[in-house]
N, C-alpha and C positions, 0 to 999 in steps of 0.2 A: 659591352662584352670586350674581353681582351682578345689578343691575337692568338689564333689557334696554329700551333707550329706542327705541321705535319711532316714527321720524319720520313714518311713514305716518299714525299716529294724530294726532299734532300737526298735521300737514298737513291732515287731514280737518277738524279744528276750524277751522282757517285758512280753508279753503275755504268752509265753512259760514258764517263771519261775513262773507266777501267776497261771497258770494251774496246774503246779506240786505241788504248795502249797495247792491248793484247792483239788486236787486228794488225797493228803496226809490226809487232814481233813476227806474226804469222807471215806477212808479205815479205818480211826479210828472210824468212826460212829459218827462224830461230825456233829453239825448243819453247814450248807453251807452259806456263805455269801449272803446277799440279798440286791439288789439295786432296788428301785422304782422310776420310772420315771413317772412324771404327765404331760401330754400334754393336753392343754386346746384349742379346736377348730381344725381346719383342715388345717392349714397352710402347703402347700406342702413342703417347704424347712424344716420346723420343723420336719415333719413327717419323712422325709428323714434322718435327724440327729439322731431321735429317733431309727429309723430302724438300723442304723449303730452301736448304743450302744447296742441295743438287740442281734445283730449279734455277737458283740465282747463278751457279756456276755456268750452266748452259746458255743462259741469256748473255753473258759477257764473253763466251768462248773460252773459259777456263777449264783445263782438264780435271775431272773430278773422278775420284774412285770411292765407292762405299764398300767397306770391308765389314760384312756382317758375320758375326760369330754367335754360336748357341749360348743360350742362358747357362748352361753348365760347364762352359768353357773354363779352364782353370787360369788362375792368375799368371802362373808361370807361361802358359801357352799365349796369353795376351802380351805379357812383357816381351816374349821372343819375337812376337809380330811387330811390336813397336822398334825393337832393336834392328830388326830387318829394314823397316822403314827409315829409321835414323840413318842407315848406311847406303841407302838408295839414292844416289845423286839426282835422279829424275823427280824426287819428291821434294816439294818445297814447304809444305804445310801439313802438320799432322794434328787432327783434332779427335779427342776420345769423347763421344757424347755420354753426357752424365744424365741420370744417375747409373752407377754400375750395380751389378748384382752385389747382394749383401756379403758374399764370400769374397770379395775382392777389396783391397786396400786402395781407395780413391787416391789418396796422397802418393802412395808408392807408384800407381800407375801414372799419374801426372807427372811426376818427378822423373819418370823414366824417359819421357820425351825430350830429345835433343833441344836445348833452349833455343838454338838458332832455326828450329822448325815448329817452335811452340807458338802458332799464330793466335791461339787463343789467350796468351799473354799470362798463363797461370803458374808457370814454372817459377819456383823461388828465385832462381837467377835474375829472371825478368821482373819478378815484383821487387827485388832488391834494386836494380837500375832504376825502376820507377820512383822508388823512395829517394834515390840519390839524383834524380832529374836527369839521368843519362838517357841517351837514345836507346830505345827498346821496343818491343812489341807491347803495345798496350792492350789490356783486357778490353775485349770488343765493346760490351755495353757502356762502360765508363768513357771509352774513347768516342763512342757515338753521341752520348750526352754533351761531352765538351764541344763536339763538332755542331750539335744543334745549338748550343749557347753562342757559339760564333756566328752562326747564321742569324740568329735574333740580335746581334750586335752586343752580346756580353763576353767578349775576349778578355778584357781587363777586368779583373774582379776586385782590384784594390778597393779597400774600404766596405766592401759588401759582406753581409753576414749570410753564410750558407748553412742550411741544416740538412743533414742527411737522415732520413728515417730507414734504419736497416743497417746491419754490420756484418754482412755477409762478404766472404772473401772474392766473390765473383763480381759484386756491385758496390755494396756499401763502402767497405774499406778502401778499395782502389779509386772510387770516385771522389772520395773525401780528400785523398792525397792529391789527385789531380786539381781539385778545387783549390787545395792549399798551395799547390805549385803555381797557381793563378794569382795568389795573393788575397784570396778570400780568407775571412775568419771563419773556421768550419767547427760545427757542433755535429756529432752523432749522436743520434737517439735510438733507443732499442726498447725491448720489452720490460727492462728494468729501470727505464728512465722516468724520474718524478716530474710531474708538471710538464709533460710532453707538449700539451695544447699550447701552453704559454710560450714554451721555447720556439715552437714552430711559427707562432704569430709574430716573432721578431725577425723572421728570415726574409732576406731580399730574393734569395734562391732557395726553394723548397724542393727536394728530390725524395720522392717516396718509393721504397723498394722492400716492402715487407710481406707482399702476398695476402693482404687483408683487405677485401672488397670495400671500398668506399670508406675507408677509415678516415682519411682526411676531409673534413667538412669545411664550410666557408669560415666559421669561427676559428679555424686553426690558421687561417691564411691572412697575412697582411696585405692591405689593400695596395696594388701595384707590383705584388711579387711576381717572380718567375716561377711556375710551378711544373716540375717535370715528374711525370707518372710513369714509373718503371713496372709496376704490378699487373700482371696478367691473371685475372680471375675469370671463372665461369659461374654466373648466377641466373638461374632460371633458364639455362641454355644459351645465355648471351655472355660475350665478353665484356669485362669492365676492369678498371684499374684499382689502385689503392686510393685514389682521389675521386671524390663525389664530384664528377666533372659539371653536372648541371647547376649545383650550386656554387662551385668555385669559379666558373668560367667569367662570371661577371665581376669577380673581385681581383682576379689575376690580370697583371699586364700581358703575360704570355703564359699558355698552358698547352701541354701536350696531350692528344687524345688517346684512348685506348678502344680499338685497334688503330693502326696507321700512325702511331706515334715513335716510342723508342725501338720498337721491335724490329722494323725494318732496318734500322740504322746499325743494329747489332750485326746482321749478316753483311751489310755493306762493309763494315769495318773489318769482318773476317776475310772478306775478299781482297780488301786494301792492304791488310796485313800479309797475306799469301803472295800477293804481287811484290811487296817489299821484300818479303824473304828471298823471293826469285832473283830479284836484282842484287841483292846482298851476296848470293853465292853463285851466280851464274857466270 
C-alpha cells in the first residue's frame, strides 16, 4: 500500500504556526488579523462550511465575523456591504460563501471584493498574477494541494506528467497553472475528453476534482503515481471522494483520503492568506 497523505495532519501543523504568530501579535499589543465571511441565505452545506471556518479561526485566535444576510437580500445590498468592508481598515480578508442565490451575479459579487482582501484568490486581478507567476493570494484548495505535494517530497515537478480531472475556476484551472509553474507537463481532462482513462493512466501526478463518487479506479492509475482526491461526495450517508480509495491505494505511491485529505488544507490556506493580507497592509 502507498503512503496515505493526511492533509489534516499537515493543516494541524500550519494552524499551530499561525497561532504562534497571532499570539505574538497579541502579546505585543498589536491589532489581530480579521476575516469576514459573508453568508447569504440558509444553505445547509454552506452553513456547515462557514461553521468550520469559524472554528478554525477561534483555534488560532484570529478574529472572525460572520455576516449573515437573508436569502432575498438584493445584489445591490450585498455589494454595498462588500464596499463597506473594502474600506474598513480593520478587515484583512473578505470571503463570500458560495453558492449565492440565483438572483445574484456570482462574478459581479466576487469581482467587487478588493483584490488586496481577496483571501480566496478568486479575483481576476489575483488570477492574472497567478498566471504571470507574480506574488499574490493563491486560491486556497490549489495552494493546499501544492503544499501537500511539498510535504510528500514533490516540490520540483520537472519532467513529471500531471493530469487534472476537472476544469473549474476554483480548483481545476488554477491547480493546473500552479503545476505548470512547477515545471510539470499538464493535461486537463473534463466531461468532453476522449480516452480519459488512458490519459490518466500516464499521469505521474493525478488530481481528481469533479464531484463524481469513486470515478477514478485502479485501472485509471499508473503504478507509483501520486493521487490527490479533491472530491467530496456523500454515498449512503458516508463521505467519499472522486477516487475509489480502496482499489487505488495499493497502486499509488502516495494518495490522499476523503475525509481528512485536501479539505482541511483548504481552510488552513484561507487562514494563512488572511495573515498574509494582514502583514501586507498593517
